[in-house]
N, C-alpha and C positions, 0 to 999 in steps of 0.2 A: 808440292812442289815451283816448283820456277815459273812465272807468269808469263807466255806467253806475247811480247810486246805486239805492238798493233791497233788500230782499232778500225771500223767500216762505218759506214756513213751513209745512210739511205735517203737521198731529196730527193721527197714526193711533194705532187703539188698540194694533194692534200695531207701528207701522213711523213712523221719525220722519225726513221729509226734509227737509232748507233750502237752496237754491236762491239763487247770485246771478250777475250778472256778471262774472266779471275784466276786467283791461283789454286784453287780447285779445279782446275780445268774446264770450267764451266765454261759457256757462253752467256755476256748476261744483256738481255737487250732490253731498253728504252726507248719506247717509240712517245711522239707529242704529236697531235692534229696540229698541224702547219696553216694556223689560223690567228687570227688577233681582235683585239675590238677597242678602240681609244675611248677612254670616258676623263669622265670631266677631271681635273682636279684640284677637290676642294674639301674637306673636314666631312661634309656629309654622305656623299661618296664613298671616300675609305672607310667611314664606320660605317657605311653600307654592306660594304663589299667584308668587310670587318664579321658581319652580324650574320652573314652566309658561311664563312667562309671558303671567300674566293679569293686569292691572293693574285696579286695584282703588281709591277716594276715600275718604277718613275724614274725615267727618260729624262732630262734634261726638265722641260716645259712643258712634257707628257706624261699622259699615266698610261701603262694596256692591262690587261688583262689577255693573256697569252692561250694558247692549246684547248685542252678541251673544256675548260675551264670558261673562255671565250664563247665556244664553239652552245655550253651548256644556255650561258647566259643571253645569249644571242637570242636563243629560243623563246625561250623567259618574256624578253622586253618584244619581242618580234620585229628584229632589225638584224641587216644581213653582218656577217662578219666577214672580215676584212683579211685579202690572199695576200702574203707577201711573191707566189708564185703566182701567175696563172700561163696556163699549156705547157707546161710540164719547163718552163722558166719562170726567172727572176719576173715578176710584174714592171711592165715599162711605168706606166701607170701608176704604181702605186709609191708614193713621196717617200713610207715611214719604213721602207719592207727591209733595206741595208741592214739598219741597226734594229729592226725587231731580229731578223735572221739570227744574227748574233746572238742575240739574246734566247732563243727557241734552241739555237743550237749550242749553245756556251752548255746552254742549262743539261740535255741531257747525254752533253760528250764529260762533259768534266773538265777536271786539270789533264795535261800532261803526267804519265806515269813516270818516267823521264824527259830530257829536255829533245824537243824536234821529234816526238813520237810522230810514225808515220799511220796519217790518215788518210784512207781512200776513201773518198765518195764516190754515187753515182751521176751521169752525166747521163741526157739522152742522146740519143743519136738523132745524125741530121733530120730532118723531118719530107718527109717524098711529097706532102700535098701542102708543104706550107712552103714561107722565105725568112721563116725563122733562122735568125742565128746564133748558134749551140759556144758559140768562141768568146762573145761578151762574158753571158752569166758562169765560163768556166772560170774566167780571169776573178771574176767577182769573190762566187766562193776560196781560191783561191787565198782569194786576201782575207777573207771571212777567217779560215782556219790558218790560217800566219799567224795572224790578230789575236788566235786564241793559244798561241805556242807551238799549234804540229806542224810535220813536211805532210802538203795538202798534196795529192798525187788523186785523178780522177776515172774511176771506168765507168764502162758504157755499163746502161741498166741489162738488160739484155743479155751482157757479157756473164753480168754478176751472178744471171741467175741461172747458167750452165754453170760456173763454178760449185754455186751452194748446191745443187740438182742434179747434175750427172757426173759426178763423182766415178759412180759402178758402170758409166758406160764411158770412161774413157775419157771423158769431158766433151764429150759428140753429140752434137743435136740444136737443138730449138729449143732457145729460153726464148718464153714473151710474155712480158711483165705489162697489166695493164692496171697504169695509174687512175688516178685523175683526170690530167690533163691531157696523157696521151697513151699506147698502145708501146712499148717497145722492144725491137725483135733483134736479135741478134742466132745468126745461125754458127756455132764452134767445130771447128773441128781438132780435134785432141786438146784442148783447150785455149786455141789461136781461132780468134773471130775473124769468119772469113766474110762474112758481109750483117751489116748492123747497117739500123736505120727505122725512123719511129713512124708513125703518125698522128695525126693532132686529134684526133678522137675517141675520144675518151669518157671517164666514167659524168667528167663536168659534162660533156655534151649529154647523156641521157639524163641528166637531172633537167640543162637548162630545158629543156626539149619539154620534160613531163611539166614544169614547172608553167609552161607558155600555156600547155593544153588543158589545163587544170586549173589555171587563173589563182597558183601560188608562191614562193618565193620559190628560189633552188637548194634554201636552206632546207626550207621545210620537208622538200622533194627528196634529197639526200636522208634526212633522219627517217623517212619513212620507209629506204630503200634500206638502210643500216636495220631496222629494228626487223628485216627479215621476209623476204620475198622469195616465193617459192617461183622460178622463171617459168618452166613448164605448168606450173599448176597456179597461177594467179588467182585470188581470190574479190578482189575489190577492186574498185571503176581505178584506182589508182596504182594498186601493180597491177590488173592489166598495161595500163601505161606504159609503164616501166620495162613491165615484159617487153611490150614490143619495141619499143627503141633501144633494148640489150638487144635483139635478133638483128632487128637493124644496123644494128653496131657491130654486131661477129660478124654479120657477112659484108659487109665493106671490110673491116680491117683482113677478113681472112682475104680476101678478093685482092688487097693491097699486099698483101706478103704474096699470094700466083703471080701477080703481076711486074713484083719488085725479082723476085727467085728468077723468071721468064726474063730479063731484060740482064740479070746480069752476068758480066763475065770471068766474075773468078771467083766461080760455084766451086765448092771440091765434089768430087766425085763417091757419094758412095756406095759401100759396097752393101753394107745393110742396111737394113729402114730402121730410121733415124726416131726418138722418141720429141713430141711438141709439148716441152711443159710453160703452166701457165701458170703464174702467180700475182699478187696486188690487192689492193683495196678492192678493187672494183671488177677481180674474180669471184668473190665472197663470196658473190646474191648465190641465194638457193638452186642447187641444179646448174652453175654456168657451164659445168665441163659436159652434163649432158646437151646442153645448148650447143655449143661447141662443137658436136659430135655428129648433128645433126645436120648441124650448115656446115661444116667440115663435107658430110655424103655426097652432099650435091657441087661440091666444088672437083675438079681438075685439077691436085694440088701436082706442080712438076718434081718431084723430089719424095720417094719413096720412105713414108711415116707409118711407124708403124704400132705406134698408141699416140693421143689425148689424153692429160693428163695431167691433174692438178697437182703443186707443187705439196710437198709432206708439211712445210710450214707457208703457206703464201701470203703472211702479211708480215712474213719475215725474212722471206728468203732472198732479196737484194741487199739488208746491212747486212747477211752473214755471208753474201759468194762476195762483197766490198773487204769483209774482216778477211775470210781469206785470203785475196791479196795483200793485203794491209802483214800478213804473218808471214806468206812468201816472201814479200819482198823484206820486210825484217831480215828472216834468215838469210838472206840473199847477202845482205849487207853486212852480217856479223860471221858470213863462216868465212 
């Protein structure tokens, strides 16, 4: 079977996911945690990391541990990981952000299979509750992908969700990507994005608030959250704090969506109720969608919604949607 060229890349605050189709027609997914720590560049540290089977990268005069290995090592050493991205965008306070992002992305995308292979990468919608600009972030990732040999194109994160999850509904409905730094929302009508935006409160907001009230580091709060929490039936003080802030997070974001929909002048008229599909790492806590449905019932939502549901593959949906867009672009170029 001929390989269908084009790659998708989910550029998330907490996680990166690359997607491509192999020669068997299967979608290959390569995730990587979007974190790193810097370690001393000396023989003792290199030997220690080798003994622990922890891979490292030497870049100039610096040495880094990347991805999941950095996350695990940081928890062992009780230190915070460093993050190339903050609030859904490249971090302005992290001086090593760009070289580290190139290393992380290169490690999961690999080499282009043809010259200038198309790669669609996710970008957030313009935030409605902050002054953050997406333009600088977008230009930086264009440059990173070009330096790796790809032809870059961007797709709004919420729009990518609708490509991945709403094919059976004629690509019409609402995609919500719940990432580490932002909630990204897109209303699509027959695959066209009618309204897209983001909010700046998401998984990191939960981690930081839980850390503050419990007196622990945000990385520790994230670890507790990821080990498995039932948001409807928390069992410990830590889980109770996580559930409280999740409810606040969901109410804030659904209320923001309501306000934005009511204020929009270009909303399509839906003849039938549509689905609202949730994806992303922050959506993967236990009973997340049950909590969403409970909060949704309390709101007077401005458009008809037939169901709130989880994506079939919530962690990888954005990358899969970006891959669909890349393949459509590649097909149109060769037609």
